[in-house]
N, CA, C and O atoms as CSV, one atom per row, in Angstrom:
chain,resi,resn,atom,element,x,y,z
A,1,UNK,N,N,7.202,30.289,1.408
A,1,UNK,CA,C,7.271,28.932,1.517
A,1,UNK,C,C,6.709,28.258,2.707
A,1,UNK,O,O,6.296,27.103,2.598
A,2,UNK,N,N,6.657,28.933,3.920
A,2,UNK,CA,C,6.033,28.395,4.972
A,2,UNK,C,C,4.481,28.326,4.756
A,2,UNK,O,O,3.837,27.421,5.287
A,3,UNK,N,N,3.940,29.184,4.056
A,3,UNK,CA,C,2.608,29.281,3.658
A,3,UNK,C,C,1.993,27.930,3.003
A,3,UNK,O,O,0.946,27.358,3.306
A,4,UNK,N,N,2.843,27.628,2.129
A,4,UNK,CA,C,2.676,26.500,1.210
A,4,UNK,C,C,2.751,25.193,2.055
A,4,UNK,O,O,1.893,24.320,1.918
A,5,UNK,N,N,3.759,25.071,2.907
A,5,UNK,CA,C,3.814,23.853,3.737
A,5,UNK,C,C,2.584,23.704,4.660
A,5,UNK,O,O,2.039,22.619,4.861
A,6,UNK,N,N,2.136,25.026,5.276
A,6,UNK,CA,C,1.104,25.107,6.070
A,6,UNK,C,C,-0.170,24.469,5.343
A,6,UNK,O,O,-0.801,23.517,5.802
A,7,UNK,N,N,-0.450,25.105,4.183
A,7,UNK,CA,C,-1.528,24.688,3.371
A,7,UNK,C,C,-1.512,23.033,3.004
A,7,UNK,O,O,-2.529,22.342,3.054
A,8,UNK,N,N,-0.357,22.592,2.678
A,8,UNK,CA,C,-0.263,21.279,2.373
A,8,UNK,C,C,-0.347,20.365,3.509
A,8,UNK,O,O,-0.694,19.195,3.350
A,9,UNK,N,N,0.006,20.933,4.836
A,9,UNK,CA,C,-0.158,20.136,6.010
A,9,UNK,C,C,-1.625,20.122,6.260
A,9,UNK,O,O,-2.062,19.067,6.718
A,10,UNK,N,N,-2.478,21.100,6.045
A,10,UNK,CA,C,-3.906,21.137,6.344
A,10,UNK,C,C,-4.636,20.238,5.520
A,10,UNK,O,O,-5.594,19.599,5.955
A,11,UNK,N,N,-4.185,20.154,4.231
A,11,UNK,CA,C,-4.859,19.266,3.108
A,11,UNK,C,C,-4.619,17.827,3.521
A,11,UNK,O,O,-5.505,16.976,3.600
A,12,UNK,N,N,-3.335,17.640,3.776
A,12,UNK,CA,C,-2.930,16.170,4.040
A,12,UNK,C,C,-3.541,15.821,5.395
A,12,UNK,O,O,-4.099,14.727,5.481
A,13,UNK,N,N,-3.506,16.526,6.340
A,13,UNK,CA,C,-4.337,16.085,7.594
A,13,UNK,C,C,-5.767,15.722,7.485
A,13,UNK,O,O,-6.283,14.789,8.100
A,14,UNK,N,N,-6.454,16.616,6.559
A,14,UNK,CA,C,-7.949,16.291,6.365
A,14,UNK,C,C,-8.093,15.010,5.581
A,14,UNK,O,O,-9.017,14.237,5.836
A,15,UNK,N,N,-7.139,14.743,4.563
A,15,UNK,CA,C,-7.296,13.640,3.704
A,15,UNK,C,C,-6.983,12.462,4.603
A,15,UNK,O,O,-7.614,11.414,4.459
A,16,UNK,N,N,-6.023,12.583,5.541
A,16,UNK,CA,C,-5.617,11.415,6.284
A,16,UNK,C,C,-6.585,11.080,7.355
A,16,UNK,O,O,-6.686,9.903,7.699
A,17,UNK,N,N,-7.399,12.118,7.987
A,17,UNK,CA,C,-8.509,11.825,8.721
A,17,UNK,C,C,-9.654,11.076,8.086
A,17,UNK,O,O,-10.238,10.134,8.622
A,18,UNK,N,N,-9.926,11.581,6.889
A,18,UNK,CA,C,-11.002,10.902,5.993
A,18,UNK,C,C,-10.638,9.552,5.786
A,18,UNK,O,O,-11.490,8.700,6.038
A,19,UNK,N,N,-9.382,9.155,5.318
A,19,UNK,CA,C,-9.138,7.904,4.861
A,19,UNK,C,C,-9.202,6.937,6.175
A,19,UNK,O,O,-9.611,5.781,6.072
A,20,UNK,N,N,-8.820,7.424,7.272
A,20,UNK,CA,C,-8.899,6.560,8.587
A,20,UNK,C,C,-10.342,6.386,8.839
A,20,UNK,O,O,-10.657,5.250,9.193
A,21,UNK,N,N,-11.245,7.215,8.741
A,21,UNK,CA,C,-12.601,7.273,8.986
A,21,UNK,C,C,-13.200,6.115,8.156
A,21,UNK,O,O,-13.835,5.169,8.623
A,22,UNK,N,N,-12.894,6.337,6.804
A,22,UNK,CA,C,-13.500,5.472,5.876
A,22,UNK,C,C,-13.008,3.921,6.030
A,22,UNK,O,O,-13.665,3.019,5.510
A,23,UNK,N,N,-11.903,3.679,6.719
A,23,UNK,CA,C,-11.478,2.348,7.061
A,23,UNK,C,C,-12.156,1.679,8.231
A,23,UNK,O,O,-12.082,0.460,8.385
A,24,UNK,N,N,-12.875,2.536,9.131
A,24,UNK,CA,C,-13.472,1.987,10.367
A,24,UNK,C,C,-14.872,1.613,9.923
A,24,UNK,O,O,-15.762,1.958,10.700
A,25,UNK,N,N,-15.236,0.974,8.823
A,25,UNK,CA,C,-16.549,0.520,8.605
A,25,UNK,C,C,-16.678,-0.718,9.324
A,25,UNK,O,O,-15.784,-1.564,9.340
A,26,UNK,N,N,-17.932,-0.852,10.001
A,26,UNK,CA,C,-18.266,-1.992,10.680
A,26,UNK,C,C,-17.612,-2.200,12.078
A,26,UNK,O,O,-17.727,-3.239,12.729
A,27,UNK,N,N,-16.943,-1.146,12.451
A,27,UNK,CA,C,-16.412,-1.056,13.940
A,27,UNK,C,C,-17.375,-0.494,14.939
A,27,UNK,O,O,-17.654,0.703,14.884
A,28,UNK,N,N,-17.886,-1.247,15.818
A,28,UNK,CA,C,-18.750,-0.761,16.783
A,28,UNK,C,C,-18.376,-0.983,18.147
A,28,UNK,O,O,-17.182,-1.102,18.423
A,29,UNK,N,N,-19.250,-1.052,19.023
A,29,UNK,CA,C,-19.101,-1.372,20.552
A,29,UNK,C,C,-18.846,-2.814,20.773
A,29,UNK,O,O,-18.709,-3.218,21.928
A,30,UNK,N,N,-18.771,-3.618,19.776
A,30,UNK,CA,C,-18.732,-5.150,19.920
A,30,UNK,C,C,-17.267,-5.483,20.619
A,30,UNK,O,O,-17.131,-6.398,21.432
A,31,UNK,N,N,-16.316,-4.716,20.240
A,31,UNK,CA,C,-14.929,-4.970,20.774
A,31,UNK,C,C,-14.766,-4.618,22.162
A,31,UNK,O,O,-13.788,-5.028,22.788
A,32,UNK,N,N,-15.798,-3.764,22.784
A,32,UNK,CA,C,-15.669,-3.497,24.215
A,32,UNK,C,C,-16.193,-4.473,25.060
A,32,UNK,O,O,-15.862,-4.526,26.245
A,33,UNK,N,N,-17.065,-5.332,24.501
A,33,UNK,CA,C,-17.700,-6.439,25.322
A,33,UNK,C,C,-17.022,-7.891,24.993
A,33,UNK,O,O,-17.393,-8.926,25.547
A,34,UNK,N,N,-16.176,-7.840,24.199
A,34,UNK,CA,C,-15.501,-9.139,23.781
A,34,UNK,C,C,-16.162,-9.715,22.646
A,34,UNK,O,O,-16.006,-10.911,22.399
A,35,UNK,N,N,-16.892,-8.974,21.926
A,35,UNK,CA,C,-17.651,-9.559,20.728
A,35,UNK,C,C,-16.746,-9.785,19.559
A,35,UNK,O,O,-17.032,-10.513,18.609
A,36,UNK,N,N,-15.597,-9.088,19.700
A,36,UNK,CA,C,-14.592,-9.302,18.377
A,36,UNK,C,C,-13.803,-10.680,18.648
A,36,UNK,O,O,-13.206,-10.947,19.690
A,37,UNK,N,N,-13.910,-11.468,17.561
A,37,UNK,CA,C,-13.261,-12.825,17.627
A,37,UNK,C,C,-11.899,-12.656,17.273
A,37,UNK,O,O,-11.178,-13.648,17.379
A,38,UNK,N,N,-11.326,-11.415,16.807
A,38,UNK,CA,C,-9.878,-11.310,16.387
A,38,UNK,C,C,-9.556,-12.107,15.114
A,38,UNK,O,O,-8.387,-12.425,14.892
A,39,UNK,N,N,-10.457,-12.413,14.343
A,39,UNK,CA,C,-10.244,-13.065,13.047
A,39,UNK,C,C,-9.809,-12.168,11.984
A,39,UNK,O,O,-10.501,-11.216,11.626
A,40,UNK,N,N,-8.467,-12.502,11.378
A,40,UNK,CA,C,-8.055,-11.643,10.465
A,40,UNK,C,C,-8.603,-11.943,9.103
A,40,UNK,O,O,-8.669,-13.101,8.691
A,41,UNK,N,N,-8.979,-10.953,8.431
A,41,UNK,CA,C,-9.427,-11.014,7.016
A,41,UNK,C,C,-8.564,-10.315,6.173
A,41,UNK,O,O,-7.979,-9.324,6.609
A,42,UNK,N,N,-8.399,-10.706,4.993
A,42,UNK,CA,C,-7.421,-10.142,4.062
A,42,UNK,C,C,-8.166,-8.841,3.377
A,42,UNK,O,O,-9.368,-8.777,3.116
A,43,UNK,N,N,-7.292,-7.940,3.171
A,43,UNK,CA,C,-7.846,-6.782,2.414
A,43,UNK,C,C,-7.707,-7.017,1.031
A,43,UNK,O,O,-6.674,-7.412,0.489
A,44,UNK,N,N,-8.921,-6.727,0.401
A,44,UNK,CA,C,-9.143,-6.820,-0.997
A,44,UNK,C,C,-9.659,-5.601,-1.610
A,44,UNK,O,O,-10.389,-4.865,-0.947
A,45,UNK,N,N,-9.328,-5.299,-2.896
A,45,UNK,CA,C,-9.960,-4.280,-3.737
A,45,UNK,C,C,-9.662,-2.857,-3.167
A,45,UNK,O,O,-8.518,-2.420,-3.043
A,46,UNK,N,N,-10.708,-2.226,-2.856
A,46,UNK,CA,C,-10.660,-0.867,-2.427
A,46,UNK,C,C,-10.181,-0.781,-0.977
A,46,UNK,O,O,-9.654,0.250,-0.560
A,47,UNK,N,N,-10.342,-1.752,-0.285
A,47,UNK,CA,C,-9.863,-1.750,1.210
A,47,UNK,C,C,-8.299,-1.752,1.041
A,47,UNK,O,O,-7.635,-0.941,1.686
A,48,UNK,N,N,-7.706,-2.630,0.203
A,48,UNK,CA,C,-6.328,-2.569,0.165
A,48,UNK,C,C,-5.782,-1.332,-0.393
A,48,UNK,O,O,-4.722,-0.877,0.039
A,49,UNK,N,N,-6.504,-0.707,-1.415
A,49,UNK,CA,C,-6.063,0.692,-1.928
A,49,UNK,C,C,-6.117,1.718,-0.883
A,49,UNK,O,O,-5.194,2.508,-0.683
A,50,UNK,N,N,-7.255,1.694,-0.195
A,50,UNK,CA,C,-7.459,2.688,0.800
A,50,UNK,C,C,-6.193,2.683,2.040
A,50,UNK,O,O,-5.675,3.696,2.509
A,51,UNK,N,N,-5.881,1.318,2.397
A,51,UNK,CA,C,-4.921,1.066,3.286
A,51,UNK,C,C,-3.485,1.563,2.835
A,51,UNK,O,O,-2.742,2.044,3.690
A,52,UNK,N,N,-3.131,1.475,1.701
A,52,UNK,CA,C,-1.925,1.938,1.003
A,52,UNK,C,C,-2.053,3.545,1.008
A,52,UNK,O,O,-1.100,4.260,1.320
A,53,UNK,N,N,-3.193,4.000,0.670
A,53,UNK,CA,C,-3.218,5.470,0.538
A,53,UNK,C,C,-3.152,6.211,1.941
A,53,UNK,O,O,-2.731,7.363,2.049
A,54,UNK,N,N,-3.599,5.460,2.985
A,54,UNK,CA,C,-3.476,5.854,4.372
A,54,UNK,C,C,-2.080,5.945,4.741
A,54,UNK,O,O,-1.648,6.948,5.309
A,55,UNK,N,N,-1.280,4.856,4.423
A,55,UNK,CA,C,0.167,4.891,4.682
A,55,UNK,C,C,0.815,5.861,4.039
A,55,UNK,O,O,1.596,6.565,4.679
A,56,UNK,N,N,0.622,6.064,2.735
A,56,UNK,CA,C,1.260,7.172,2.061
A,56,UNK,C,C,0.779,8.440,2.577
A,56,UNK,O,O,1.697,9.261,2.581
A,57,UNK,N,N,-0.319,8.908,3.014
A,57,UNK,CA,C,-0.630,10.040,3.506
A,57,UNK,C,C,0.096,10.300,4.856
A,57,UNK,O,O,0.567,11.409,5.106
A,58,UNK,N,N,0.179,9.229,5.743
A,58,UNK,CA,C,0.763,9.356,6.933
A,58,UNK,C,C,2.233,9.661,6.779
A,58,UNK,O,O,2.716,10.446,7.595
A,59,UNK,N,N,3.030,9.135,5.818
A,59,UNK,CA,C,4.309,9.504,5.585
A,59,UNK,C,C,4.441,10.746,4.967
A,59,UNK,O,O,5.480,11.362,5.208
A,60,UNK,N,N,3.586,11.268,4.196
A,60,UNK,CA,C,3.642,12.710,3.616
A,60,UNK,C,C,3.427,13.574,4.729
A,60,UNK,O,O,4.104,14.595,4.849
A,61,UNK,N,N,2.510,13.249,5.588
A,61,UNK,CA,C,2.266,14.172,6.812
A,61,UNK,C,C,3.407,14.339,7.669
A,61,UNK,O,O,3.649,15.469,8.094
A,62,UNK,N,N,4.254,13.222,8.030
A,62,UNK,CA,C,5.409,13.342,8.712
A,62,UNK,C,C,6.455,14.032,8.241
A,62,UNK,O,O,7.180,14.714,8.966
A,63,UNK,N,N,6.629,13.876,6.771
A,63,UNK,CA,C,7.603,14.568,6.054
A,63,UNK,C,C,7.514,16.101,6.103
A,63,UNK,O,O,8.433,16.869,6.387
A,64,UNK,N,N,6.096,16.453,5.739
A,64,UNK,CA,C,5.818,17.892,5.764
A,64,UNK,C,C,5.874,18.482,7.125
A,64,UNK,O,O,6.182,19.668,7.243
A,65,UNK,N,N,5.578,17.689,8.251
A,65,UNK,CA,C,5.724,18.282,9.551
A,65,UNK,C,C,7.205,18.587,9.970
A,65,UNK,O,O,7.508,19.576,10.637
A,66,UNK,N,N,8.131,17.617,9.505
A,66,UNK,CA,C,9.517,17.807,9.775
A,66,UNK,C,C,10.127,18.937,8.930
A,66,UNK,O,O,11.036,19.641,9.370
A,67,UNK,N,N,9.625,19.083,7.756
A,67,UNK,CA,C,10.005,20.195,6.937
A,67,UNK,C,C,9.572,21.539,7.499
A,67,UNK,O,O,10.301,22.527,7.416
A,68,UNK,N,N,8.385,21.560,8.067
A,68,UNK,CA,C,7.816,22.857,8.638
A,68,UNK,C,C,8.684,23.188,9.858
A,68,UNK,O,O,8.940,24.364,10.117
A,69,UNK,N,N,9.147,22.173,10.619
A,69,UNK,CA,C,9.944,22.476,11.796
A,69,UNK,C,C,11.177,22.920,11.402
A,69,UNK,O,O,11.636,23.878,12.024
A,70,UNK,N,N,11.886,22.393,10.415
A,70,UNK,CA,C,13.179,22.755,10.032
A,70,UNK,C,C,13.109,24.170,9.298
A,70,UNK,O,O,14.147,24.832,9.333
A,71,UNK,N,N,12.107,24.660,8.696
A,71,UNK,CA,C,12.135,25.852,7.967
A,71,UNK,C,C,11.824,26.939,9.046
A,71,UNK,O,O,12.385,28.034,9.005
A,72,UNK,N,N,10.923,26.613,10.008
A,72,UNK,CA,C,10.776,27.775,10.955
A,72,UNK,C,C,11.838,28.045,11.867
A,72,UNK,O,O,11.836,29.127,12.452
A,73,UNK,N,N,12.801,27.163,12.084
A,73,UNK,CA,C,14.022,27.386,13.130
A,73,UNK,C,C,15.062,27.863,12.243
A,73,UNK,O,O,16.173,28.147,12.690
């Protein structure tokens, strides 16, 4: 059982990293120099879907981590 949770944690963490990296398109060093105007743009299409996938993956990662801690103790 522990092996399955560990494998699921690895797969979930890699997918979560990929989804976060894919959301960071267009983010550069402009925010460091004050080039970011802070204008909010609405998420549409694939951006919105990727945003919800990232939220789902983070919740799944949290649940799997708690389950791994409970099973090991």
